[in-house]
N, C-alpha and C positions, 0 to 999 in steps of 0.2 A: 481128814480124809486119808485113809491108809491105802495106797496103791502099790505097795512094795511087792505083793504077791502076783500082781498082774504083769505079765511079761510082754504082752502085745501092746505096742505104742498107741495104736488107734483105739483099742479098747480102753486103755488107761485114760486117754483124752476124753472119751465119752463119759467115763465115771466121774472124772474131775469136773467136767462141765455140768453134769447132772447135780453133783453135790453143791456146786457154786450156785446153781439156780435155787436149790432148796434152802440154802443158808439164809439167815436173816440179814437184811441189808445193814451195812455198817453205818453207825451214826455219823452225822456231819461233825466236822471239827469245830470246837468251840471258838467263838470269834476272837478271844484273847490269846489263843495258843498259836505260837509261831509254827510254821511248817517243819523247821529243822530243830525243834525244841529238844528232841531226844538225842540229837547228834552230839558226839564228843567234841567239846570245845577245844580250840587250838590255844596252847599256851604261848604267849608272845615271848620271843627270845630277847635277852639283853644284848645290847650292841657289843660286838667284838667277841661273842661267844661262838664256839664251833657248833655247827648244826648236828654233826654226827661224831 
């Protein structure tokens, strides 16, 4: 949904809501997939090492 050319905030909101209603519903997440699976993983620091 491209709303860059719409300057009026209320009008843009209407357009976005309408397009959201039209869009196909998102599929449910598979049971084996964790919620944060796409998150960048934190590398564990070695003891005694400076963080920054």
